[in-house]
C-alpha positions, 0 to 999 in steps of 0.5 A: 723501516728500522724504527718500525722494527724496533718499535714492534720489538719494544711493544712485544717486550712491554706486552710480555712485561719483560725487562729490556734496554735498547741503546744505540746510534739512532741517527736522530736528534730527539728533542722531545719526550718519546711519547710526543716525538712523532712516534720515534719510539713511542710510549704511552700510559699503559706502556711506559718507556724510560728515555735514559739519555734524555738529560745527557748534555752532548759535547762530543769532539770528533775528527773528520777527514774530508778531501785529505784535510782534517777538521774537528767538529763539536757535536752538541746534540745526541744521536745515540740514545738509550731507552728501557722498560720501567723495570730499571732505575736510572742512577746516572747517565753521561757522555764520555767525552774524548780529550782534544789530544786523544782526538788528534792522536788517535782514530776514534769514533765520531760518537762519544760513548754513553755510560748508564748506571742502572739498577733493576727495580724490585717489581 
């Protein structure tokens, strides 16, 4: 249901030609281009969408506590993603990975932050 709401909002912004960025926890591993990914967040020739996180290599170490036991898990696929309108140029994109000693010492998120460097294109 949330996907439909986000898709409607994206379509509305594209129709108005308003620059936008959508970044967040999609709880979904996107393996293909959004235009062919079962309509996850769709894109088309007349309404192009930039998939900002497409080329980020995930390698997020997280601490998981279950039944009073601590485990460490390495997440190799993103579930956090970024998308934007065509109004932005993606200069760089990366995942900020926590060092093992940080994960051991602190109660960090089980999501490693994504960092995007964008420039507003001349349109």
